[in-house]
Each structure stands twice: as C-alpha cells, then as structure tokens.
N, CA, C and O atoms as CSV, one atom per row, in Angstrom:
chain,resi,resn,atom,element,x,y,z
A,1,MET,N,N,38.705,33.810,-21.352
A,1,MET,CA,C,37.713,33.828,-20.303
A,1,MET,C,C,36.319,33.805,-20.946
A,1,MET,O,O,36.028,34.571,-21.865
A,2,HIS,N,N,35.490,32.928,-20.451
A,2,HIS,CA,C,34.154,32.780,-21.015
A,2,HIS,C,C,33.161,33.606,-20.212
A,2,HIS,O,O,33.165,33.592,-18.981
A,3,ILE,N,N,32.340,34.299,-20.909
A,3,ILE,CA,C,31.312,35.105,-20.261
A,3,ILE,C,C,29.973,34.404,-20.487
A,3,ILE,O,O,29.601,34.092,-21.619
A,4,ILE,N,N,29.269,34.167,-19.405
A,4,ILE,CA,C,27.954,33.508,-19.486
A,4,ILE,C,C,26.882,34.587,-19.475
A,4,ILE,O,O,26.835,35.439,-18.588
A,5,ARG,N,N,26.052,34.527,-20.454
A,5,ARG,CA,C,24.948,35.472,-20.498
A,5,ARG,C,C,23.786,34.912,-19.696
A,5,ARG,O,O,23.225,33.877,-20.058
A,6,LEU,N,N,23.424,35.569,-18.629
A,6,LEU,CA,C,22.338,35.107,-17.782
A,6,LEU,C,C,21.001,35.148,-18.506
A,6,LEU,O,O,20.146,34.289,-18.291
A,7,ASN,N,N,20.825,36.130,-19.350
A,7,ASN,CA,C,19.561,36.226,-20.072
A,7,ASN,C,C,19.358,35.050,-21.014
A,7,ASN,O,O,18.221,34.642,-21.250
A,8,ALA,N,N,20.427,34.503,-21.550
A,8,ALA,CA,C,20.312,33.375,-22.468
A,8,ALA,C,C,19.939,32.099,-21.717
A,8,ALA,O,O,19.338,31.194,-22.295
A,9,LEU,N,N,20.295,32.019,-20.423
A,9,LEU,CA,C,19.994,30.829,-19.642
A,9,LEU,C,C,18.571,30.828,-19.100
A,9,LEU,O,O,18.012,29.781,-18.774
A,10,ARG,N,N,18.010,32.004,-19.011
A,10,ARG,CA,C,16.642,32.087,-18.481
A,10,ARG,C,C,15.646,31.664,-19.546
A,10,ARG,O,O,15.886,31.810,-20.745
A,11,ARG,N,N,14.552,31.150,-19.092
A,11,ARG,CA,C,13.489,30.759,-20.008
A,11,ARG,C,C,12.726,31.992,-20.458
A,11,ARG,O,O,12.494,32.913,-19.675
A,12,ALA,N,N,12.356,31.998,-21.672
A,12,ALA,CA,C,11.575,33.126,-22.181
A,12,ALA,C,C,10.238,33.174,-21.462
A,12,ALA,O,O,9.656,32.123,-21.192
A,13,PRO,N,N,9.733,34.360,-21.144
A,13,PRO,CA,C,8.485,34.452,-20.371
A,13,PRO,C,C,7.280,33.853,-21.081
A,13,PRO,O,O,6.328,33.438,-20.420
A,14,ASP,N,N,7.296,33.796,-22.396
A,14,ASP,CA,C,6.140,33.252,-23.104
A,14,ASP,C,C,6.299,31.765,-23.451
A,14,ASP,O,O,5.436,31.180,-24.106
A,15,ALA,N,N,7.401,31.164,-23.011
A,15,ALA,CA,C,7.615,29.741,-23.308
A,15,ALA,C,C,6.630,28.912,-22.491
A,15,ALA,O,O,6.409,29.171,-21.308
A,16,ARG,N,N,6.059,27.938,-23.127
A,16,ARG,CA,C,5.078,27.082,-22.439
A,16,ARG,C,C,5.650,25.692,-22.286
A,16,ARG,O,O,6.517,25.267,-23.049
A,17,ARG,N,N,5.147,24.990,-21.279
A,17,ARG,CA,C,5.579,23.607,-21.075
A,17,ARG,C,C,5.071,22.758,-22.214
A,17,ARG,O,O,4.007,23.013,-22.778
A,18,ARG,N,N,5.848,21.744,-22.545
A,18,ARG,CA,C,5.404,20.847,-23.614
A,18,ARG,C,C,4.225,20.014,-23.106
A,18,ARG,O,O,4.208,19.614,-21.942
A,19,PRO,N,N,3.276,19.759,-23.939
A,19,PRO,CA,C,2.135,18.944,-23.507
A,19,PRO,C,C,2.581,17.498,-23.264
A,19,PRO,O,O,3.456,16.978,-23.957
A,20,ALA,N,N,1.972,16.875,-22.284
A,20,ALA,CA,C,2.299,15.482,-21.988
A,20,ALA,C,C,1.847,14.598,-23.141
A,20,ALA,O,O,0.780,14.805,-23.720
A,21,SER,N,N,2.663,13.623,-23.462
A,21,SER,CA,C,2.316,12.736,-24.568
A,21,SER,C,C,1.195,11.796,-24.140
A,21,SER,O,O,0.947,11.603,-22.950
A,22,SER,N,N,0.533,11.224,-25.116
A,22,SER,CA,C,-0.561,10.312,-24.791
A,22,SER,C,C,-0.025,9.050,-24.111
A,22,SER,O,O,-0.702,8.478,-23.257
A,23,LEU,N,N,1.179,8.609,-24.478
A,23,LEU,CA,C,1.776,7.446,-23.828
A,23,LEU,C,C,2.054,7.739,-22.359
A,23,LEU,O,O,1.848,6.887,-21.495
A,24,GLU,N,N,2.523,8.949,-22.088
A,24,GLU,CA,C,2.800,9.350,-20.706
A,24,GLU,C,C,1.520,9.345,-19.880
A,24,GLU,O,O,1.504,8.838,-18.759
A,25,ARG,N,N,0.458,9.904,-20.426
A,25,ARG,CA,C,-0.835,9.903,-19.731
A,25,ARG,C,C,-1.357,8.486,-19.548
A,25,ARG,O,O,-1.922,8.159,-18.504
A,26,GLU,N,N,-1.169,7.651,-20.555
A,26,GLU,CA,C,-1.643,6.275,-20.495
A,26,GLU,C,C,-0.908,5.488,-19.403
A,26,GLU,O,O,-1.525,4.704,-18.681
A,27,VAL,N,N,0.388,5.692,-19.283
A,27,VAL,CA,C,1.171,4.990,-18.257
A,27,VAL,C,C,0.754,5.449,-16.870
A,27,VAL,O,O,0.593,4.627,-15.968
A,28,ILE,N,N,0.577,6.753,-16.687
A,28,ILE,CA,C,0.158,7.271,-15.381
A,28,ILE,C,C,-1.212,6.730,-15.020
A,28,ILE,O,O,-1.441,6.338,-13.876
A,29,THR,N,N,-2.123,6.704,-15.974
A,29,THR,CA,C,-3.463,6.167,-15.729
A,29,THR,C,C,-3.405,4.683,-15.375
A,29,THR,O,O,-4.128,4.233,-14.486
A,30,ALA,N,N,-2.558,3.924,-16.054
A,30,ALA,CA,C,-2.439,2.492,-15.770
A,30,ALA,C,C,-1.863,2.253,-14.378
A,30,ALA,O,O,-2.308,1.342,-13.679
A,31,VAL,N,N,-0.893,3.044,-13.969
A,31,VAL,CA,C,-0.302,2.884,-12.636
A,31,VAL,C,C,-1.330,3.208,-11.556
A,31,VAL,O,O,-1.427,2.484,-10.565
A,32,VAL,N,N,-2.088,4.268,-11.728
A,32,VAL,CA,C,-3.119,4.633,-10.748
A,32,VAL,C,C,-4.196,3.551,-10.697
A,32,VAL,O,O,-4.651,3.181,-9.615
A,33,ALA,N,N,-4.603,3.044,-11.853
A,33,ALA,CA,C,-5.623,1.988,-11.887
A,33,ALA,C,C,-5.113,0.722,-11.205
A,33,ALA,O,O,-5.853,0.090,-10.451
A,34,LEU,N,N,-3.875,0.348,-11.454
A,34,LEU,CA,C,-3.301,-0.829,-10.810
A,34,LEU,C,C,-3.251,-0.650,-9.300
A,34,LEU,O,O,-3.558,-1.580,-8.554
A,35,TYR,N,N,-2.869,0.534,-8.848
A,35,TYR,CA,C,-2.844,0.833,-7.416
A,35,TYR,C,C,-4.232,0.665,-6.806
A,35,TYR,O,O,-4.372,0.048,-5.749
A,36,LEU,N,N,-5.251,1.202,-7.454
A,36,LEU,CA,C,-6.615,1.103,-6.932
A,36,LEU,C,C,-7.110,-0.346,-6.903
A,36,LEU,O,O,-7.762,-0.759,-5.944
A,37,VAL,N,N,-6.804,-1.115,-7.948
A,37,VAL,CA,C,-7.218,-2.526,-7.995
A,37,VAL,C,C,-6.549,-3.318,-6.887
A,37,VAL,O,O,-7.207,-4.088,-6.188
A,38,LEU,N,N,-5.236,-3.134,-6.722
A,38,LEU,CA,C,-4.526,-3.878,-5.677
A,38,LEU,C,C,-4.983,-3.462,-4.281
A,38,LEU,O,O,-5.117,-4.310,-3.399
A,39,SER,N,N,-5.221,-2.180,-4.073
A,39,SER,CA,C,-5.707,-1.720,-2.768
A,39,SER,C,C,-7.078,-2.310,-2.468
A,39,SER,O,O,-7.335,-2.765,-1.354
A,40,GLY,N,N,-7.942,-2.301,-3.454
A,40,GLY,CA,C,-9.270,-2.884,-3.264
A,40,GLY,C,C,-9.210,-4.372,-2.986
A,40,GLY,O,O,-9.938,-4.878,-2.132
A,41,ALA,N,N,-8.346,-5.079,-3.702
A,41,ALA,CA,C,-8.214,-6.521,-3.485
A,41,ALA,C,C,-7.689,-6.813,-2.083
A,41,ALA,O,O,-8.155,-7.746,-1.430
A,42,MET,N,N,-6.724,-6.025,-1.617
A,42,MET,CA,C,-6.198,-6.242,-0.263
A,42,MET,C,C,-7.243,-5.942,0.802
A,42,MET,O,O,-7.289,-6.618,1.829
A,43,LEU,N,N,-8.080,-4.941,0.571
A,43,LEU,CA,C,-9.155,-4.656,1.528
A,43,LEU,C,C,-10.170,-5.791,1.568
A,43,LEU,O,O,-10.625,-6.182,2.642
A,44,VAL,N,N,-10.523,-6.316,0.410
A,44,VAL,CA,C,-11.476,-7.427,0.359
A,44,VAL,C,C,-10.914,-8.641,1.079
A,44,VAL,O,O,-11.614,-9.268,1.874
A,45,VAL,N,N,-9.657,-8.979,0.811
A,45,VAL,CA,C,-9.035,-10.126,1.465
A,45,VAL,C,C,-8.939,-9.890,2.965
A,45,VAL,O,O,-9.177,-10.808,3.750
A,46,HIS,N,N,-8.598,-8.686,3.369
A,46,HIS,CA,C,-8.464,-8.376,4.786
A,46,HIS,C,C,-9.778,-8.606,5.525
A,46,HIS,O,O,-9.805,-9.248,6.574
A,47,PHE,N,N,-10.860,-8.079,4.972
A,47,PHE,CA,C,-12.138,-8.208,5.670
A,47,PHE,C,C,-12.777,-9.573,5.452
A,47,PHE,O,O,-13.504,-10.044,6.327
A,48,ALA,N,N,-12.538,-10.215,4.337
A,48,ALA,CA,C,-13.106,-11.536,4.086
A,48,ALA,C,C,-12.450,-12.593,4.956
A,48,ALA,O,O,-13.105,-13.547,5.377
A,49,LEU,N,N,-11.168,-12.434,5.226
A,49,LEU,CA,C,-10.467,-13.409,6.049
A,49,LEU,C,C,-10.445,-13.026,7.519
A,49,LEU,O,O,-9.743,-13.652,8.314
A,50,GLY,N,N,-11.183,-12.036,7.876
A,50,GLY,CA,C,-11.293,-11.658,9.280
A,50,GLY,C,C,-10.165,-10.762,9.729
A,50,GLY,O,O,-9.189,-11.211,10.331
A,51,GLY,N,N,-10.312,-9.504,9.431
A,51,GLY,CA,C,-9.318,-8.530,9.874
A,51,GLY,C,C,-9.547,-8.188,11.327
A,51,GLY,O,O,-9.937,-9.051,12.114
A,52,GLU,N,N,-9.313,-6.956,11.693
A,52,GLU,CA,C,-9.526,-6.539,13.074
A,52,GLU,C,C,-11.000,-6.671,13.419
A,52,GLU,O,O,-11.869,-6.441,12.579
A,53,GLY,N,N,-11.270,-7.040,14.647
A,53,GLY,CA,C,-12.639,-7.211,15.072
A,53,GLY,C,C,-13.166,-8.607,14.793
A,53,GLY,O,O,-14.344,-8.884,15.020
A,54,SER,N,N,-12.328,-9.465,14.316
A,54,SER,CA,C,-12.740,-10.832,14.021
A,54,SER,C,C,-12.825,-11.634,15.310
A,54,SER,O,O,-12.097,-11.362,16.266
A,55,ASP,N,N,-13.698,-12.607,15.336
A,55,ASP,CA,C,-13.831,-13.467,16.509
A,55,ASP,C,C,-12.815,-14.590,16.510
A,55,ASP,O,O,-12.637,-15.276,17.517
A,56,ARG,N,N,-12.149,-14.777,15.381
A,56,ARG,CA,C,-11.162,-15.847,15.296
A,56,ARG,C,C,-9.863,-15.426,15.970
A,56,ARG,O,O,-9.486,-14.256,15.906
A,57,PRO,N,N,-9.172,-16.365,16.616
A,57,PRO,CA,C,-7.887,-16.027,17.221
A,57,PRO,C,C,-6.827,-15.801,16.132
A,57,PRO,O,O,-6.910,-16.352,15.035
A,58,THR,N,N,-5.863,-15.000,16.460
A,58,THR,CA,C,-4.791,-14.725,15.530
A,58,THR,C,C,-3.704,-15.770,15.691
A,58,THR,O,O,-3.165,-15.943,16.784
A,59,ALA,N,N,-3.383,-16.455,14.631
A,59,ALA,CA,C,-2.310,-17.443,14.677
A,59,ALA,C,C,-0.997,-16.730,14.408
A,59,ALA,O,O,-0.970,-15.678,13.770
A,60,THR,N,N,0.074,-17.298,14.890
A,60,THR,CA,C,1.388,-16.704,14.665
A,60,THR,C,C,2.351,-17.761,14.160
A,60,THR,O,O,2.240,-18.936,14.510
A,61,SER,N,N,3.284,-17.341,13.346
A,61,SER,CA,C,4.306,-18.256,12.866
A,61,SER,C,C,5.623,-18.018,13.593
A,61,SER,O,O,6.660,-18.575,13.232
A,62,SER,N,N,5.561,-17.182,14.622
A,62,SER,CA,C,6.769,-16.857,15.374
A,62,SER,C,C,7.181,-18.034,16.247
A,62,SER,O,O,6.331,-18.763,16.758
A,63,THR,N,N,8.485,-18.218,16.415
A,63,THR,CA,C,8.998,-19.283,17.281
A,63,THR,C,C,9.378,-18.746,18.654
A,63,THR,O,O,9.955,-19.466,19.469
A,64,SER,N,N,9.054,-17.477,18.910
A,64,SER,CA,C,9.377,-16.875,20.197
A,64,SER,C,C,8.521,-17.500,21.301
A,64,SER,O,O,7.322,-17.695,21.102
A,65,PRO,N,N,9.107,-17.818,22.463
A,65,PRO,CA,C,8.318,-18.368,23.577
A,65,PRO,C,C,7.200,-17.425,24.015
A,65,PRO,O,O,6.127,-17.881,24.410
A,66,THR,N,N,7.434,-16.141,23.949
A,66,THR,CA,C,6.399,-15.181,24.328
A,66,THR,C,C,5.206,-15.290,23.392
A,66,THR,O,O,4.061,-15.275,23.842
A,67,HIS,N,N,5.462,-15.398,22.101
A,67,HIS,CA,C,4.375,-15.510,21.141
A,67,HIS,C,C,3.685,-16.865,21.246
A,67,HIS,O,O,2.478,-16.968,21.025
A,68,ALA,N,N,4.435,-17.888,21.579
A,68,ALA,CA,C,3.833,-19.219,21.725
A,68,ALA,C,C,2.824,-19.223,22.868
A,68,ALA,O,O,1.757,-19.827,22.754
A,69,ALA,N,N,3.157,-18.554,23.965
A,69,ALA,CA,C,2.227,-18.483,25.097
A,69,ALA,C,C,0.971,-17.717,24.714
A,69,ALA,O,O,-0.136,-18.111,25.079
A,70,ALA,N,N,1.139,-16.634,23.986
A,70,ALA,CA,C,-0.014,-15.843,23.564
A,70,ALA,C,C,-0.876,-16.625,22.580
A,70,ALA,O,O,-2.103,-16.545,22.633
A,71,ALA,N,N,-0.247,-17.377,21.684
A,71,ALA,CA,C,-1.001,-18.174,20.716
A,71,ALA,C,C,-1.764,-19.291,21.418
A,71,ALA,O,O,-2.904,-19.586,21.060
A,72,ALA,N,N,-1.138,-19.917,22.422
A,72,ALA,CA,C,-1.818,-20.974,23.174
A,72,ALA,C,C,-3.015,-20.409,23.919
A,72,ALA,O,O,-4.062,-21.053,23.987
A,73,ALA,N,N,-2.877,-19.216,24.479
A,73,ALA,CA,C,-3.995,-18.587,25.183
A,73,ALA,C,C,-5.117,-18.258,24.211
A,73,ALA,O,O,-6.289,-18.416,24.550
A,74,ALA,N,N,-4.782,-17.805,23.015
A,74,ALA,CA,C,-5.808,-17.480,22.021
A,74,ALA,C,C,-6.553,-18.724,21.580
A,74,ALA,O,O,-7.767,-18.682,21.383
A,75,VAL,N,N,-5.842,-19.827,21.422
A,75,VAL,CA,C,-6.486,-21.091,21.043
A,75,VAL,C,C,-7.409,-21.559,22.156
A,75,VAL,O,O,-8.505,-22.048,21.887
A,76,ALA,N,N,-6.978,-21.413,23.403
A,76,ALA,CA,C,-7.811,-21.816,24.532
A,76,ALA,C,C,-9.095,-20.998,24.591
A,76,ALA,O,O,-10.171,-21.533,24.862
A,77,VAL,N,N,-8.975,-19.713,24.337
A,77,VAL,CA,C,-10.150,-18.840,24.335
A,77,VAL,C,C,-11.085,-19.239,23.194
A,77,VAL,O,O,-12.304,-19.233,23.362
A,78,ALA,N,N,-10.532,-19.580,22.055
A,78,ALA,CA,C,-11.351,-19.975,20.909
A,78,ALA,C,C,-12.087,-21.289,21.189
A,78,ALA,O,O,-13.252,-21.443,20.823
A,79,LYS,N,N,-11.399,-22.232,21.838
A,79,LYS,CA,C,-12.055,-23.504,22.170
A,79,LYS,C,C,-13.165,-23.283,23.185
A,79,LYS,O,O,-14.221,-23.911,23.115
A,80,GLU,N,N,-12.916,-22.390,24.120
A,80,GLU,CA,C,-13.934,-22.079,25.141
A,80,GLU,C,C,-15.159,-21.449,24.498
A,80,GLU,O,O,-16.294,-21.753,24.865
A,81,GLY,N,N,-14.915,-20.565,23.530
A,81,GLY,CA,C,-16.017,-19.908,22.818
A,81,GLY,C,C,-16.785,-20.891,21.963
A,81,GLY,O,O,-18.001,-20.768,21.820
A,82,ALA,N,N,-16.092,-21.874,21.386
A,82,ALA,CA,C,-16.751,-22.873,20.537
A,82,ALA,C,C,-17.571,-23.839,21.372
A,82,ALA,O,O,-18.552,-24.399,20.884
A,83,ALA,N,N,-17.184,-24.043,22.623
A,83,ALA,CA,C,-17.885,-24.988,23.481
A,83,ALA,C,C,-19.223,-24.413,23.963
A,83,ALA,O,O,-20.088,-25.162,24.417
A,84,ARG,N,N,-19.392,-23.135,23.873
A,84,ARG,CA,C,-20.643,-22.508,24.366
A,84,ARG,C,C,-21.779,-22.841,23.516
A,84,ARG,O,O,-22.898,-22.403,23.781
C-alpha cells in the first residue's frame, strides 16, 4: 500500500514562479501588436468604404427574393438622391 505524503505535494511557501522567458514575452507582444494593427486596419477600411451612416445603399449578394426587393428599393432611393 502506497502512502502519499500531502506535505510533499504542496508547494513550498517560499517557492516563487519562474520568470517568463524573453521569447515568451516577445511572442505575447507580437500577438498583441498584430491584433492592434489588424483592428486598426479593419476600422479604417470600415469607415473609408462607408460603414454605418453612409449615404450609399448597401448592396447584397444574397439570392433571397426578400433581399432582392430590399436591394432594388435601396438602388431606387440612391438614384432618386443622385437625381437631386
């Protein structure tokens, strides 16, 4: 029968965590930087191409009859606005 010593399994109170390696910090920094760059690029594209609040009608690639009617109405409104 094996006896498990609970005290041996516990971490010593003065044990400290190992410091993160420089490679680990470098990878985390690169991932955060990439996230920020991609987020910024998507925001620029969103607002440059007319995000919400744009005067341009929204085109759809849907083949649904419901969406086709809405797209036709948006085009009609855009033509009416251009004629002014």
